[in-house]
N, C-alpha and C positions, 0 to 999 in steps of 0.2 A: 438159253433154251437145247440149243443142239452142241452142250461141250462133251455131252457123254461121246459124243462121235469126235470132239477133235484130232481123239490120240490117237486112232487106228488109220484117221487120214493120213494124219504125221509123219504114223511111220508109211506109212505110203509114198507122200511125199518125202519122205528121207532116202525109200529104196531108187525115188526117180532121178534122186538128185546122183546119188549114190555112179547111175547107168551113168547121168550127163558129167560128169565130173565136177560137180559142184553149180555148177553153169542153170542158175533159179531161172531163164529164160526156156532153156533148153528143159529143165527139168517140170516146167509146166505143159507144151504140148508134149510130153510123157503124159506128166496126169490125164490133161484133157482127152489123149489117146485113151488112156487104161479106161474112164469114166461111160466115151461114148461107145468103145465095146461089152462092159457091165451094163450097158440100157440100150443094145442089142435086139434080143428078145423085144422090150417095148415099142425100138424102135418097126421091127418087125411087122410088131403087133399095130400098129398105129396105120403103118401102107396097107396093110389086111384092111380097116375100115376105112380108110380112102378108099377102095376096088370095090372092096361091097356098096357105099357111098355111092359108086360113078356105075356103079347097076341100077337101083334103084333111082337113082337121079333123073333119069324118063320119067317117072309115074310122079316126083315131086312136082318138076315145073307145070305137068299136067295137070293137076290139083288147082296149082296158083291161078292157071289160067282160068280153072273154068272159077277161080271167082276172080276173077280181072275186074280192077275199075270200081268193087265194092270196100268199098274204106270205113264202113260202120264197125264200131267194135264187134257186135254182135256177127256181123259173117268175118271179123280176122280170126276171131275165137272161133269157130268155126272152122276154118281153115286149117288152121296151128293146131285144134283137134285130129283132124281129120288126115294131115301130114303124119302126126304122134303116131294113131293108129297106121300109118302104113309102114311105119319106123318098129311099131312094135312087129305086126305080124310078118317082117321080113327079118327079124331079131336084129337087126342094127340100134347100136349107142350113140348117141352125135358125142359123148363126150368122150368116150372111151379111148381118144384119139390123146388128150392133151395126161396122161399120165404123165407123158418124159416134159414133158415142157412144165408139170410141177415137180418134179421131181431133182429139176434143173435148182428149181430155186431155193433151199439148204444148203449142196451142196457149192453153193458159190458163196453164201452165209457164213457156213465150215470153213471154206479157199480160204475165208476173210479173218477168219479167227484167229485163221494159224499163219498166215501174212502179217499181222499187225501183231502177230507173240513172234519172231521169229530167233528169238533170245528159246525159250520153252518151246518151237515145236520144230523151230529149224534147224537149231543144231547142241546137240549136250555139251557144254563148253568145258565144266566139269563138276564132278562129284555134288558137292556140295553149291548147291546151282542157285538157292536162293540167295548165300553168303555171296557168293563171285558178282551177284548181283546189286545187292545194298550197300558191297562194299563201293564197287564203281559207279554207282548213283551216289553216292556222295562224295567220293572224287569229283565228277566228273562238273557238279555243281560249283564248287571252288575250282575248277580252274575254267571254268564260264565265267565266274564274277572275277577271280585275276585277265579273264580276257578280257575284260569289258574295261579296267581301271587300266590294263597298257596300250590301251587302245590311244592310235594319234587322231585327233577329232579332225585337223584337220588337212591328215593324207585323207579325206573324203573329200570325193565331185563336187558335194552337198551335205548340206545338216539336217538333209530330212536321209538323205541316203545313212550318214551316218548315225543316227536317230533311230532310223528300221532295224537296225543295223544290231541296235542294243537290243532294243523290242526284241529282239530276233533271239539274241542270247538269253531274257530275262523269260519268255518264253520254253526255251529248253529249259532251265534252273525249276521252274513250276512246272512240267510237265517230268521231271526226276523226282517228284517228292520234296521242294521244296516252299520254306514257306519269308517272306518280307521278314527282317530284324534291322532296322531302324534302315542308315544310312551311313555312307564315305561319302570325304571328298578324295581327289588324286589333284592333285594341278587347275586346280577354281573350280573342274567339275564333281558335280555329289552324283552318285552314283546309288541306287537303291542295292542295300544289300541283304542278301540271299542265302541260307541255311537249310542242310540236309533236314528232312523232316518224314521218320520212318516212317510215321502214325499218319501221315500224310498220301500215300502212297496207296493208294483205294487199286480194285480190283478192275477200273477205270484207268486210273493214272497207270497200272502197272505195264496194261498195252503203250500209251505213250512213251514211258520211259526205256520202253525196251528197243523201241523205235530211233529214238535219242541215240544210246547204248548203238546199237546196231551204224547211224551213220556214222558217230564219229571212228566207231572201228576201221572203217570203213574209205570215211574220207577226213579223219579228221586229223593225216599228216597234213593231208596236200592245202588245205584248208588253210593253215598254220603258216604253212609255207610260202605260199600266197601271201599273205597276207606280212611276212616279213619281207619281201621281194615288193612288194609295191610302197613299205612302208610305211605302212596303215598300225604296225607294231611300233607304241613306243621306243628306242634303243634305251635311251635311260632307265627306262624299265623295262626293260625287257630279260633282265642279269636274274628278280624278281618272279616271271611265269616260266611256270614250272612247267615240264614238260616232256619232267619222267610219266603221266599216265599213258601219255601217247607212244613211247617205249614198253611199259607193260603188257598193254594190253596185242599187241601187233603180233605175242604167242597164238592168241587166239581167231585173230583177224582171217587164214586160211579155213579153221573150224567152219566160217561163216561161207552160209554160201557166199556165190557171186553174184549181186545183185544187178551191179552196175554195166549198162549196153550203151558203148560210148558213149554218151554226156546225160542220155536217161540213167536214173536211181529206179529200178521199179519195188523202190522202197517208200519214196514220194507218193505226196497224193500230187494230181494235177492240177494247178493253181494260177486263176487269169488274175491276180495281185499285181502290181505294175512293181510292187516293194521284193516281188521274188522272183528279178529276171531268168536268176538260173536257171527255173526249173520251165522256160517256155519250151525246152525241150519237151516236155512231159506232154504238150498236150497236142503229139502228132497220136498219142493214147487214147484218147478218147476219137479222135478225126479217124481213127482204123477202129474204132469198136461202131460207129458209124457205117462207115464206108462197108464193113465184113457184115454184118447185119441188114446192110441194105438192100444188098445184092443175096444175102441166102435167101428172104422175101421172095424178093426177086424169080431166083430160080426155083426152092416150094412154088409157088403160082404156077410157075413152065411148066414143072412134072406134074403138078397134081393136077392139072386140066382144070380150077378149077370146082371139083366136084365137088366141095365143102360149103355150106351155107348156114346162115344162125337162123335165126326165129323171122327177119325182116324177107330171105331167100338173100341174100346179100351175098357173093362167097366169100370165104375166110383165106384171107391173103390178099386181097386185094381193095383198094381203093388208096385216098390219099392216105390216110393215118395211117393203116398195114405198115404201108410204101414207104410211109417218110416219118410219121409219128413216134413207133412205136419207135427202130432204130433209132432216132435224135432222143428218145427216153433213154433209152441207154447207155445212148454217150452222158449223157447228163448223169448220170447213176455215175457212173469213173471217177466223179469229179468232189467224190463223198466216199472212197476208196484209197487203199493205195495202187501204184500202179499196174503192181502184179496181179493186183485180177480185172485189170481191164483189158493185160495180155493176156490172161486164162479164156477170156471172154471171147479175144480172138481171134485165139489155137480154133475156140470149142467150136466157133464160127465156119473160120476157115476147113475143119476136120467135117461142121456137120453139113458144110455142100457134098463136100466128096462123099458122104455116107449117104443124102439125100440122091445126085446120080448112080449111084452104086444099085443100088433098092429101085429106082424106076427102072436100070434096064433088064438086074431079077424080076422083079416084079410090076411088068407096068401098069399105072392107072391105065383101064381104059376112057375111051374118050366119048361124050355123049353126043350121037349124029340126034342130025335131025327125022329122021327115020326111024329110030329107037321113038323120040318125042308124042308125034304123028303116031305111032303104037301102041302107045299110051296112052294118049288122047282116047284113039279107036276103046280103048280095051272098057277103058275108065267109063266115057258115054254107055256101053255096053255091058257093061253090073248092073243085074238088077239093081230093085231098092228094095229097100229095109220094109217086110210088111209091117201094116198095122196090126200091134196084139188085138187081137178082140178076145171081150171080156165077156163071159154067157150067165145068165143068170138066175137061178131056177127059183119063181117062187109062188108062192101056193095061190093060187086061182079067186078063192075065197079075202085073200090077204088086201085088206082095204090098199095097201101101198104099192098096189098092182100096175092101176090107174095111170 
């Protein structure tokens, strides 16, 4: 849906990467900062909307007090109509402050597309990019097949760990566009044989293939060296284990963004599966998303003075669902995307908190006082009732219908 926006936003990301010296985490910070600056006019409009709401809040409270205790449907509809009429007379639109929040969603989706296609949007590696990708996709399929056959099953802690690792390698092969082509037997162990099938690289699979390629370019050498050091690569078969592809891709590694932050790789997706133990560090991303979203909601509620209400008069930004439920939902979404998207959300929340404080100082939202509410109630009582319309019909006295 937003594919036509991916390219301009990818150039924005590349500019951020250039400034951040190819560090993806700091580039995400710059990206979030630029987006918030671009949305600043809308944020100012949202702040003005909250100020306007604070000014008419006493009138709304007075109207709700007028109908307090009467919960029948007709009365509630009458109260809602009276509040909406008051909004119209005051020139207030209760939905005017929602636009910045709505705009953030497509930006998140665009960033998601940019992150999950790091070769296409993160770095232009060579002129003939499509040939570069397909060639190395095919070589990687062969590499992972050879790696499976070179593994020493007895060096793993358990058969379950060994099978989980084999399954992971086969998942990589399928994500690279490979298809199953019979089986092979090595030292009494039978493996599924996968061969590259370019027709299998659908648009959806191409995004996964790019992640596999980037993961290998970043961590391939280290992973293989660890396997050899731990004795998990069978020494007898090690001579046939072709490592040339690692050397070939080394020259492109520096042209890729630096996705790793300590033990965390931002191209990976947070996963709580027990077989993906090395990804446990990624769980810090959903935790940070929850905490920053939670404190952002608390801060927004505090500086806004709970001036915004929904149709039932409940303050927006208040209540257990808004304070805990929404941050929890945000954290759950991070399990569906690469960690980079979650990192962007954390930066966005932190910048948003700073922006909220600055706007609250520059354009403070007036607090509703008891005196204002009392004055609004008096004004509502003193307001004359609407006069009933009187219709006069003139008829002829001789007309029989006159009686």
